Gaussian input, Z-matrix of N, CA and C with variables (Angstrom, degrees):
# hf/3-21g

backbone

0 1
 N
 C     1     B1
 C     2     B2     1     A1
 N     3     B3     2     A2     1     D1
 C     4     B4     3     A3     2     D2
 C     5     B5     4     A4     3     D3
 N     6     B6     5     A5     4     D4
 C     7     B7     6     A6     5     D5
 C     8     B8     7     A7     6     D6
 N     9     B9     8     A8     7     D7
 C    10    B10     9     A9     8     D8
 C    11    B11    10    A10     9     D9
 N    12    B12    11    A11    10    D10
 C    13    B13    12    A12    11    D11
 C    14    B14    13    A13    12    D12
 N    15    B15    14    A14    13    D13
 C    16    B16    15    A15    14    D14
 C    17    B17    16    A16    15    D15
 N    18    B18    17    A17    16    D16
 C    19    B19    18    A18    17    D17
 C    20    B20    19    A19    18    D18
 N    21    B21    20    A20    19    D19
 C    22    B22    21    A21    20    D20
 C    23    B23    22    A22    21    D21
 N    24    B24    23    A23    22    D22
 C    25    B25    24    A24    23    D23
 C    26    B26    25    A25    24    D24
 N    27    B27    26    A26    25    D25
 C    28    B28    27    A27    26    D26
 C    29    B29    28    A28    27    D27
 N    30    B30    29    A29    28    D28
 C    31    B31    30    A30    29    D29
 C    32    B32    31    A31    30    D30
 N    33    B33    32    A32    31    D31
 C    34    B34    33    A33    32    D32
 C    35    B35    34    A34    33    D33
 N    36    B36    35    A35    34    D34
 C    37    B37    36    A36    35    D35
 C    38    B38    37    A37    36    D36
 N    39    B39    38    A38    37    D37
 C    40    B40    39    A39    38    D38
 C    41    B41    40    A40    39    D39
 N    42    B42    41    A41    40    D40
 C    43    B43    42    A42    41    D41
 C    44    B44    43    A43    42    D42
 N    45    B45    44    A44    43    D43
 C    46    B46    45    A45    44    D44
 C    47    B47    46    A46    45    D45
 N    48    B48    47    A47    46    D46
 C    49    B49    48    A48    47    D47
 C    50    B50    49    A49    48    D48
 N    51    B51    50    A50    49    D49
 C    52    B52    51    A51    50    D50
 C    53    B53    52    A52    51    D51
 N    54    B54    53    A53    52    D52
 C    55    B55    54    A54    53    D53
 C    56    B56    55    A55    54    D54
 N    57    B57    56    A56    55    D55
 C    58    B58    57    A57    56    D56
 C    59    B59    58    A58    57    D57
 N    60    B60    59    A59    58    D58
 C    61    B61    60    A60    59    D59
 C    62    B62    61    A61    60    D60
 N    63    B63    62    A62    61    D61
 C    64    B64    63    A63    62    D62
 C    65    B65    64    A64    63    D63
 N    66    B66    65    A65    64    D64
 C    67    B67    66    A66    65    D65
 C    68    B68    67    A67    66    D66
 N    69    B69    68    A68    67    D67
 C    70    B70    69    A69    68    D68
 C    71    B71    70    A70    69    D69
 N    72    B72    71    A71    70    D70
 C    73    B73    72    A72    71    D71
 C    74    B74    73    A73    72    D72
 N    75    B75    74    A74    73    D73
 C    76    B76    75    A75    74    D74
 C    77    B77    76    A76    75    D75
 N    78    B78    77    A77    76    D76
 C    79    B79    78    A78    77    D77
 C    80    B80    79    A79    78    D78
 N    81    B81    80    A80    79    D79
 C    82    B82    81    A81    80    D80
 C    83    B83    82    A82    81    D81
 N    84    B84    83    A83    82    D82
 C    85    B85    84    A84    83    D83
 C    86    B86    85    A85    84    D84
 N    87    B87    86    A86    85    D85
 C    88    B88    87    A87    86    D86
 C    89    B89    88    A88    87    D87
 N    90    B90    89    A89    88    D88
 C    91    B91    90    A90    89    D89
 C    92    B92    91    A91    90    D90
 N    93    B93    92    A92    91    D91
 C    94    B94    93    A93    92    D92
 C    95    B95    94    A94    93    D93
 N    96    B96    95    A95    94    D94
 C    97    B97    96    A96    95    D95
 C    98    B98    97    A97    96    D96
 N    99    B99    98    A98    97    D97
 C   100   B100    99    A99    98    D98
 C   101   B101   100   A100    99    D99
 N   102   B102   101   A101   100   D100
 C   103   B103   102   A102   101   D101
 C   104   B104   103   A103   102   D102
 N   105   B105   104   A104   103   D103
 C   106   B106   105   A105   104   D104
 C   107   B107   106   A106   105   D105
 N   108   B108   107   A107   106   D106
 C   109   B109   108   A108   107   D107
 C   110   B110   109   A109   108   D108
 N   111   B111   110   A110   109   D109
 C   112   B112   111   A111   110   D110
 C   113   B113   112   A112   111   D111
 N   114   B114   113   A113   112   D112
 C   115   B115   114   A114   113   D113
 C   116   B116   115   A115   114   D114
 N   117   B117   116   A116   115   D115
 C   118   B118   117   A117   116   D116
 C   119   B119   118   A118   117   D117
 N   120   B120   119   A119   118   D118
 C   121   B121   120   A120   119   D119
 C   122   B122   121   A121   120   D120
 N   123   B123   122   A122   121   D121
 C   124   B124   123   A123   122   D122
 C   125   B125   124   A124   123   D123
 N   126   B126   125   A125   124   D124
 C   127   B127   126   A126   125   D125
 C   128   B128   127   A127   126   D126
 N   129   B129   128   A128   127   D127
 C   130   B130   129   A129   128   D128
 C   131   B131   130   A130   129   D129
 N   132   B132   131   A131   130   D130
 C   133   B133   132   A132   131   D131
 C   134   B134   133   A133   132   D132
 N   135   B135   134   A134   133   D133
 C   136   B136   135   A135   134   D134
 C   137   B137   136   A136   135   D135
 N   138   B138   137   A137   136   D136
 C   139   B139   138   A138   137   D137
 C   140   B140   139   A139   138   D138
 N   141   B141   140   A140   139   D139
 C   142   B142   141   A141   140   D140
 C   143   B143   142   A142   141   D141
 N   144   B144   143   A143   142   D142
 C   145   B145   144   A144   143   D143
 C   146   B146   145   A145   144   D144
 N   147   B147   146   A146   145   D145
 C   148   B148   147   A147   146   D146
 C   149   B149   148   A148   147   D147
 N   150   B150   149   A149   148   D148
 C   151   B151   150   A150   149   D149
 C   152   B152   151   A151   150   D150
 N   153   B153   152   A152   151   D151
 C   154   B154   153   A153   152   D152
 C   155   B155   154   A154   153   D153
 N   156   B156   155   A155   154   D154
 C   157   B157   156   A156   155   D155
 C   158   B158   157   A157   156   D156
 N   159   B159   158   A158   157   D157
 C   160   B160   159   A159   158   D158
 C   161   B161   160   A160   159   D159
 N   162   B162   161   A161   160   D160
 C   163   B163   162   A162   161   D161
 C   164   B164   163   A163   162   D162
 N   165   B165   164   A164   163   D163
 C   166   B166   165   A165   164   D164
 C   167   B167   166   A166   165   D165
 N   168   B168   167   A167   166   D166
 C   169   B169   168   A168   167   D167
 C   170   B170   169   A169   168   D168
 N   171   B171   170   A170   169   D169
 C   172   B172   171   A171   170   D170
 C   173   B173   172   A172   171   D171
 N   174   B174   173   A173   172   D172
 C   175   B175   174   A174   173   D173
 C   176   B176   175   A175   174   D174
 N   177   B177   176   A176   175   D175
 C   178   B178   177   A177   176   D176
 C   179   B179   178   A178   177   D177
 N   180   B180   179   A179   178   D178
 C   181   B181   180   A180   179   D179
 C   182   B182   181   A181   180   D180
 N   183   B183   182   A182   181   D181
 C   184   B184   183   A183   182   D182
 C   185   B185   184   A184   183   D183
 N   186   B186   185   A185   184   D184
 C   187   B187   186   A186   185   D185
 C   188   B188   187   A187   186   D186
 N   189   B189   188   A188   187   D187
 C   190   B190   189   A189   188   D188
 C   191   B191   190   A190   189   D189
 N   192   B192   191   A191   190   D190
 C   193   B193   192   A192   191   D191
 C   194   B194   193   A193   192   D192
 N   195   B195   194   A194   193   D193
 C   196   B196   195   A195   194   D194
 C   197   B197   196   A196   195   D195
 N   198   B198   197   A197   196   D196
 C   199   B199   198   A198   197   D197
 C   200   B200   199   A199   198   D198
 N   201   B201   200   A200   199   D199
 C   202   B202   201   A201   200   D200
 C   203   B203   202   A202   201   D201
 N   204   B204   203   A203   202   D202
 C   205   B205   204   A204   203   D203
 C   206   B206   205   A205   204   D204
 N   207   B207   206   A206   205   D205
 C   208   B208   207   A207   206   D206
 C   209   B209   208   A208   207   D207
 N   210   B210   209   A209   208   D208
 C   211   B211   210   A210   209   D209
 C   212   B212   211   A211   210   D210
 N   213   B213   212   A212   211   D211
 C   214   B214   213   A213   212   D212
 C   215   B215   214   A214   213   D213
 N   216   B216   215   A215   214   D214
 C   217   B217   216   A216   215   D215
 C   218   B218   217   A217   216   D216
 N   219   B219   218   A218   217   D217
 C   220   B220   219   A219   218   D218
 C   221   B221   220   A220   219   D219
 N   222   B222   221   A221   220   D220
 C   223   B223   222   A222   221   D221
 C   224   B224   223   A223   222   D222
 N   225   B225   224   A224   223   D223
 C   226   B226   225   A225   224   D224
 C   227   B227   226   A226   225   D225
 N   228   B228   227   A227   226   D226
 C   229   B229   228   A228   227   D227
 C   230   B230   229   A229   228   D228
 N   231   B231   230   A230   229   D229
 C   232   B232   231   A231   230   D230
 C   233   B233   232   A232   231   D231
 N   234   B234   233   A233   232   D232
 C   235   B235   234   A234   233   D233
 C   236   B236   235   A235   234   D234
 N   237   B237   236   A236   235   D235
 C   238   B238   237   A237   236   D236
 C   239   B239   238   A238   237   D237
 N   240   B240   239   A239   238   D238
 C   241   B241   240   A240   239   D239
 C   242   B242   241   A241   240   D240
 N   243   B243   242   A242   241   D241
 C   244   B244   243   A243   242   D242
 C   245   B245   244   A244   243   D243
 N   246   B246   245   A245   244   D244
 C   247   B247   246   A246   245   D245
 C   248   B248   247   A247   246   D246
 N   249   B249   248   A248   247   D247
 C   250   B250   249   A249   248   D248
 C   251   B251   250   A250   249   D249
 N   252   B252   251   A251   250   D250
 C   253   B253   252   A252   251   D251
 C   254   B254   253   A253   252   D252
 N   255   B255   254   A254   253   D253
 C   256   B256   255   A255   254   D254
 C   257   B257   256   A256   255   D255
 N   258   B258   257   A257   256   D256
 C   259   B259   258   A258   257   D257
 C   260   B260   259   A259   258   D258
 N   261   B261   260   A260   259   D259
 C   262   B262   261   A261   260   D260
 C   263   B263   262   A262   261   D261
 N   264   B264   263   A263   262   D262
 C   265   B265   264   A264   263   D263
 C   266   B266   265   A265   264   D264
 N   267   B267   266   A266   265   D265
 C   268   B268   267   A267   266   D266
 C   269   B269   268   A268   267   D267
 N   270   B270   269   A269   268   D268
 C   271   B271   270   A270   269   D269
 C   272   B272   271   A271   270   D270
 N   273   B273   272   A272   271   D271
 C   274   B274   273   A273   272   D272
 C   275   B275   274   A274   273   D273

   B1=1.4574
   B2=1.5276
   B3=1.3260
   B4=1.4622
   B5=1.5256
   B6=1.3303
   B7=1.4614
   B8=1.5206
   B9=1.3261
   B10=1.4549
   B11=1.5244
   B12=1.3217
   B13=1.4701
   B14=1.5279
   B15=1.3377
   B16=1.4619
   B17=1.5285
   B18=1.3277
   B19=1.4607
   B20=1.5261
   B21=1.3488
   B22=1.4629
   B23=1.5285
   B24=1.3207
   B25=1.4598
   B26=1.5295
   B27=1.3386
   B28=1.4582
   B29=1.5316
   B30=1.3197
   B31=1.4629
   B32=1.5262
   B33=1.3395
   B34=1.4684
   B35=1.5228
   B36=1.3310
   B37=1.4655
   B38=1.5252
   B39=1.3168
   B40=1.4630
   B41=1.5261
   B42=1.3254
   B43=1.4578
   B44=1.5297
   B45=1.3230
   B46=1.4661
   B47=1.5292
   B48=1.3196
   B49=1.4629
   B50=1.5255
   B51=1.3299
   B52=1.4609
   B53=1.5270
   B54=1.3274
   B55=1.4664
   B56=1.5233
   B57=1.3299
   B58=1.4613
   B59=1.5229
   B60=1.3303
   B61=1.4577
   B62=1.5252
   B63=1.3250
   B64=1.4613
   B65=1.5248
   B66=1.3362
   B67=1.4603
   B68=1.5254
   B69=1.3276
   B70=1.4710
   B71=1.5259
   B72=1.3378
   B73=1.4645
   B74=1.5219
   B75=1.3247
   B76=1.4550
   B77=1.5277
   B78=1.3215
   B79=1.4720
   B80=1.5234
   B81=1.3206
   B82=1.4654
   B83=1.5264
   B84=1.3308
   B85=1.4672
   B86=1.5218
   B87=1.3351
   B88=1.4618
   B89=1.5284
   B90=1.3353
   B91=1.4609
   B92=1.5264
   B93=1.3318
   B94=1.4631
   B95=1.5264
   B96=1.3350
   B97=1.4592
   B98=1.5344
   B99=1.3306
   B100=1.4633
   B101=1.5222
   B102=1.3338
   B103=1.4655
   B104=1.5246
   B105=1.3256
   B106=1.4672
   B107=1.5316
   B108=1.3269
   B109=1.4615
   B110=1.5164
   B111=1.3408
   B112=1.4672
   B113=1.5238
   B114=1.3268
   B115=1.4668
   B116=1.5253
   B117=1.3147
   B118=1.4624
   B119=1.5303
   B120=1.3288
   B121=1.4627
   B122=1.5273
   B123=1.3334
   B124=1.4604
   B125=1.5145
   B126=1.3150
   B127=1.4614
   B128=1.5339
   B129=1.3368
   B130=1.4654
   B131=1.5307
   B132=1.3202
   B133=1.4700
   B134=1.5320
   B135=1.3282
   B136=1.4628
   B137=1.5240
   B138=1.3265
   B139=1.4622
   B140=1.5282
   B141=1.3338
   B142=1.4612
   B143=1.5271
   B144=1.3231
   B145=1.4627
   B146=1.5301
   B147=1.3286
   B148=1.4625
   B149=1.5274
   B150=1.3258
   B151=1.4642
   B152=1.5191
   B153=1.3174
   B154=1.4656
   B155=1.5376
   B156=1.3259
   B157=1.4631
   B158=1.5264
   B159=1.3279
   B160=1.4663
   B161=1.5233
   B162=1.3241
   B163=1.4618
   B164=1.5322
   B165=1.3320
   B166=1.4686
   B167=1.5305
   B168=1.3308
   B169=1.4676
   B170=1.5225
   B171=1.3155
   B172=1.4636
   B173=1.5277
   B174=1.3273
   B175=1.4624
   B176=1.5284
   B177=1.3231
   B178=1.4593
   B179=1.5256
   B180=1.3183
   B181=1.4531
   B182=1.5205
   B183=1.3351
   B184=1.4677
   B185=1.5191
   B186=1.3276
   B187=1.4645
   B188=1.5257
   B189=1.3286
   B190=1.4615
   B191=1.5238
   B192=1.3189
   B193=1.4560
   B194=1.5125
   B195=1.3232
   B196=1.4608
   B197=1.5226
   B198=1.3290
   B199=1.4633
   B200=1.5205
   B201=1.3198
   B202=1.4648
   B203=1.5216
   B204=1.3304
   B205=1.4666
   B206=1.5158
   B207=1.3348
   B208=1.4607
   B209=1.5233
   B210=1.3177
   B211=1.4657
   B212=1.5155
   B213=1.3257
   B214=1.4636
   B215=1.5213
   B216=1.3316
   B217=1.4617
   B218=1.5257
   B219=1.3247
   B220=1.4620
   B221=1.5268
   B222=1.3344
   B223=1.4661
   B224=1.5256
   B225=1.3446
   B226=1.4676
   B227=1.5210
   B228=1.3237
   B229=1.4588
   B230=1.5245
   B231=1.3057
   B232=1.4644
   B233=1.5235
   B234=1.3350
   B235=1.4650
   B236=1.5252
   B237=1.3340
   B238=1.4661
   B239=1.5173
   B240=1.3315
   B241=1.4578
   B242=1.5297
   B243=1.3197
   B244=1.4706
   B245=1.5257
   B246=1.3348
   B247=1.4683
   B248=1.5272
   B249=1.3395
   B250=1.4638
   B251=1.5181
   B252=1.3244
   B253=1.4627
   B254=1.5265
   B255=1.3240
   B256=1.4591
   B257=1.5300
   B258=1.3133
   B259=1.4591
   B260=1.5327
   B261=1.3371
   B262=1.4660
   B263=1.5226
   B264=1.3285
   B265=1.4629
   B266=1.5355
   B267=1.3041
   B268=1.4596
   B269=1.5261
   B270=1.3128
   B271=1.4569
   B272=1.5251
   B273=1.3333
   B274=1.4672
   B275=1.4999
   A1=108.76
   A2=115.50
   A3=120.75
   A4=110.17
   A5=115.34
   A6=119.76
   A7=113.08
   A8=117.23
   A9=119.56
   A10=109.71
   A11=117.13
   A12=119.60
   A13=112.07
   A14=116.35
   A15=119.63
   A16=111.28
   A17=117.39
   A18=120.11
   A19=111.24
   A20=116.57
   A21=119.63
   A22=110.28
   A23=115.86
   A24=120.44
   A25=109.82
   A26=116.56
   A27=120.96
   A28=111.36
   A29=116.36
   A30=120.79
   A31=110.40
   A32=116.46
   A33=120.27
   A34=110.71
   A35=115.81
   A36=120.24
   A37=110.91
   A38=116.30
   A39=120.84
   A40=110.45
   A41=115.81
   A42=120.39
   A43=110.76
   A44=116.43
   A45=120.97
   A46=110.50
   A47=116.03
   A48=120.58
   A49=111.26
   A50=116.80
   A51=121.27
   A52=110.34
   A53=116.80
   A54=120.72
   A55=110.61
   A56=117.14
   A57=121.45
   A58=109.89
   A59=116.27
   A60=120.36
   A61=112.02
   A62=116.38
   A63=120.86
   A64=110.11
   A65=116.54
   A66=121.19
   A67=110.66
   A68=116.78
   A69=120.56
   A70=111.28
   A71=115.59
   A72=119.81
   A73=110.83
   A74=116.27
   A75=121.54
   A76=110.59
   A77=116.43
   A78=121.33
   A79=110.29
   A80=116.67
   A81=120.91
   A82=110.07
   A83=116.57
   A84=120.46
   A85=111.20
   A86=117.08
   A87=121.07
   A88=110.44
   A89=116.60
   A90=120.14
   A91=110.75
   A92=116.93
   A93=120.56
   A94=110.73
   A95=116.48
   A96=120.32
   A97=110.86
   A98=116.89
   A99=120.27
   A100=110.92
   A101=116.66
   A102=120.30
   A103=109.26
   A104=117.10
   A105=121.87
   A106=110.90
   A107=116.64
   A108=120.42
   A109=111.15
   A110=116.85
   A111=120.20
   A112=110.43
   A113=116.75
   A114=120.50
   A115=110.50
   A116=116.53
   A117=120.83
   A118=111.35
   A119=116.38
   A120=119.78
   A121=111.93
   A122=116.71
   A123=120.26
   A124=113.68
   A125=117.49
   A126=121.86
   A127=109.40
   A128=115.98
   A129=121.06
   A130=111.62
   A131=117.37
   A132=120.72
   A133=110.55
   A134=116.04
   A135=120.06
   A136=110.57
   A137=116.55
   A138=120.59
   A139=110.41
   A140=117.15
   A141=120.73
   A142=110.70
   A143=116.90
   A144=121.02
   A145=110.03
   A146=116.69
   A147=120.81
   A148=110.50
   A149=116.81
   A150=120.60
   A151=110.56
   A152=115.96
   A153=120.57
   A154=111.35
   A155=117.08
   A156=120.20
   A157=111.58
   A158=117.26
   A159=120.68
   A160=112.24
   A161=117.80
   A162=120.82
   A163=113.50
   A164=120.35
   A165=118.69
   A166=112.86
   A167=116.77
   A168=119.96
   A169=110.30
   A170=116.13
   A171=119.89
   A172=110.45
   A173=116.36
   A174=120.54
   A175=110.59
   A176=116.28
   A177=120.46
   A178=110.39
   A179=116.06
   A180=120.32
   A181=111.89
   A182=116.28
   A183=120.42
   A184=109.89
   A185=116.64
   A186=120.36
   A187=111.80
   A188=116.81
   A189=120.04
   A190=112.04
   A191=117.11
   A192=120.71
   A193=114.27
   A194=117.29
   A195=120.69
   A196=110.70
   A197=116.30
   A198=121.82
   A199=110.21
   A200=115.61
   A201=120.80
   A202=109.20
   A203=117.21
   A204=120.55
   A205=111.93
   A206=118.40
   A207=119.66
   A208=111.98
   A209=116.23
   A210=120.60
   A211=109.76
   A212=116.38
   A213=121.20
   A214=110.23
   A215=117.34
   A216=120.64
   A217=110.26
   A218=116.60
   A219=121.02
   A220=111.11
   A221=116.50
   A222=120.54
   A223=110.92
   A224=116.56
   A225=120.12
   A226=110.99
   A227=116.27
   A228=120.96
   A229=110.75
   A230=116.50
   A231=120.31
   A232=111.83
   A233=116.41
   A234=119.35
   A235=111.05
   A236=116.70
   A237=120.46
   A238=110.29
   A239=116.57
   A240=120.58
   A241=110.43
   A242=116.55
   A243=120.18
   A244=111.45
   A245=117.08
   A246=120.71
   A247=109.54
   A248=116.88
   A249=120.22
   A250=111.95
   A251=117.72
   A252=120.98
   A253=109.60
   A254=116.77
   A255=120.75
   A256=110.77
   A257=116.96
   A258=121.18
   A259=111.86
   A260=115.97
   A261=120.40
   A262=109.74
   A263=118.02
   A264=119.21
   A265=110.61
   A266=115.10
   A267=120.81
   A268=108.18
   A269=116.08
   A270=120.84
   A271=108.27
   A272=116.59
   A273=119.70
   A274=111.53
   D1=145.00
   D2=179.72
   D3=-68.90
   D4=132.98
   D5=-179.36
   D6=-115.21
   D7=-45.38
   D8=-177.95
   D9=-76.29
   D10=155.58
   D11=178.54
   D12=-56.69
   D13=-38.67
   D14=-179.72
   D15=-64.52
   D16=-43.31
   D17=-178.99
   D18=-69.84
   D19=-31.10
   D20=176.10
   D21=-66.38
   D22=-42.83
   D23=178.92
   D24=-64.34
   D25=-43.21
   D26=179.15
   D27=-60.13
   D28=-38.59
   D29=178.39
   D30=-64.47
   D31=-41.41
   D32=177.29
   D33=-63.35
   D34=-44.38
   D35=-179.25
   D36=-62.82
   D37=-42.04
   D38=-179.40
   D39=-63.37
   D40=-39.49
   D41=179.18
   D42=-64.70
   D43=-43.93
   D44=179.76
   D45=-65.07
   D46=-43.30
   D47=-179.79
   D48=-64.51
   D49=-38.91
   D50=178.90
   D51=-62.64
   D52=-38.93
   D53=179.12
   D54=-65.72
   D55=-41.42
   D56=179.03
   D57=-64.61
   D58=-45.80
   D59=-179.16
   D60=-64.43
   D61=-37.03
   D62=177.94
   D63=-62.77
   D64=-43.00
   D65=178.64
   D66=-64.02
   D67=-40.77
   D68=179.30
   D69=-64.48
   D70=-44.99
   D71=179.40
   D72=-61.76
   D73=-40.46
   D74=179.24
   D75=-63.79
   D76=-42.57
   D77=179.01
   D78=-62.59
   D79=-43.25
   D80=179.63
   D81=-63.40
   D82=-43.93
   D83=179.99
   D84=-62.49
   D85=-34.86
   D86=177.82
   D87=-63.22
   D88=-44.18
   D89=178.31
   D90=-64.06
   D91=-40.39
   D92=178.55
   D93=-65.19
   D94=-38.90
   D95=179.00
   D96=-63.05
   D97=-37.48
   D98=179.07
   D99=-64.31
   D100=-38.27
   D101=176.98
   D102=-65.56
   D103=-45.76
   D104=-179.71
   D105=-59.94
   D106=-42.33
   D107=-179.90
   D108=-65.54
   D109=-39.97
   D110=178.05
   D111=-65.30
   D112=-39.10
   D113=177.52
   D114=-65.25
   D115=-41.95
   D116=-178.47
   D117=-65.75
   D118=-34.14
   D119=179.86
   D120=-75.34
   D121=-16.83
   D122=178.83
   D123=84.77
   D124=9.81
   D125=-179.90
   D126=-88.95
   D127=102.53
   D128=-175.29
   D129=-65.35
   D130=-40.23
   D131=-178.17
   D132=-65.57
   D133=-45.28
   D134=179.76
   D135=-64.97
   D136=-37.98
   D137=179.50
   D138=-65.14
   D139=-41.31
   D140=179.80
   D141=-64.82
   D142=-41.52
   D143=179.12
   D144=-66.33
   D145=-43.56
   D146=-179.93
   D147=-62.80
   D148=-39.77
   D149=178.75
   D150=-65.86
   D151=-40.63
   D152=-178.96
   D153=-64.10
   D154=-32.84
   D155=177.70
   D156=-82.05
   D157=-26.38
   D158=-179.00
   D159=-77.72
   D160=-31.12
   D161=-175.57
   D162=-59.55
   D163=-46.23
   D164=177.50
   D165=-63.51
   D166=-33.57
   D167=178.52
   D168=-65.94
   D169=-41.68
   D170=177.96
   D171=-64.14
   D172=-43.62
   D173=179.60
   D174=-62.31
   D175=-36.95
   D176=178.57
   D177=-66.61
   D178=-32.74
   D179=176.48
   D180=-61.29
   D181=-33.49
   D182=177.24
   D183=-68.81
   D184=-50.83
   D185=-174.54
   D186=-64.86
   D187=-29.30
   D188=-179.56
   D189=-87.63
   D190=-3.21
   D191=176.08
   D192=79.88
   D193=18.03
   D194=-179.64
   D195=-84.54
   D196=-37.17
   D197=-178.37
   D198=-125.61
   D199=152.73
   D200=176.69
   D201=-78.63
   D202=145.87
   D203=-174.85
   D204=-63.50
   D205=-35.98
   D206=179.59
   D207=-69.66
   D208=-33.44
   D209=176.73
   D210=-63.14
   D211=-45.48
   D212=-179.55
   D213=-67.00
   D214=-41.72
   D215=178.92
   D216=-59.95
   D217=-42.89
   D218=179.51
   D219=-63.86
   D220=-45.62
   D221=-179.12
   D222=-63.14
   D223=-46.51
   D224=179.82
   D225=-61.32
   D226=-43.30
   D227=-178.20
   D228=-62.35
   D229=-47.66
   D230=-177.61
   D231=-66.20
   D232=-40.97
   D233=178.52
   D234=-66.53
   D235=-43.09
   D236=179.63
   D237=-60.98
   D238=-40.62
   D239=179.11
   D240=-62.81
   D241=-44.99
   D242=-179.58
   D243=-64.98
   D244=-38.29
   D245=178.43
   D246=-66.14
   D247=-42.33
   D248=179.61
   D249=-65.15
   D250=-39.57
   D251=178.12
   D252=-64.17
   D253=-39.50
   D254=179.17
   D255=-66.28
   D256=-40.26
   D257=-177.51
   D258=-75.31
   D259=-35.80
   D260=-177.30
   D261=-128.30
   D262=77.73
   D263=-178.95
   D264=-65.37
   D265=140.15
   D266=-179.55
   D267=-81.36
   D268=131.10
   D269=178.47
   D270=-73.27
   D271=116.35
   D272=-176.82
   D273=-98.07

């Protein structure tokens, strides 16, 4: 348990920061869920729009230190690929 005034303040700050980060992560997941739902419905236009709105949120997650840059790069890449496949199916 925190005893010194400095450690007590640090504990308060950590708690506040954790709440902010939790809200940010939740917001990002909501945007990702919207992309997933658009992909599942098969609507290429809606999926492209959802991806376009999700990308800045993901990038903001990097700058705010909530997500690692490689994690975001991987997620964006995979989602973009799935949206492109949906929009332009390859004739097999």
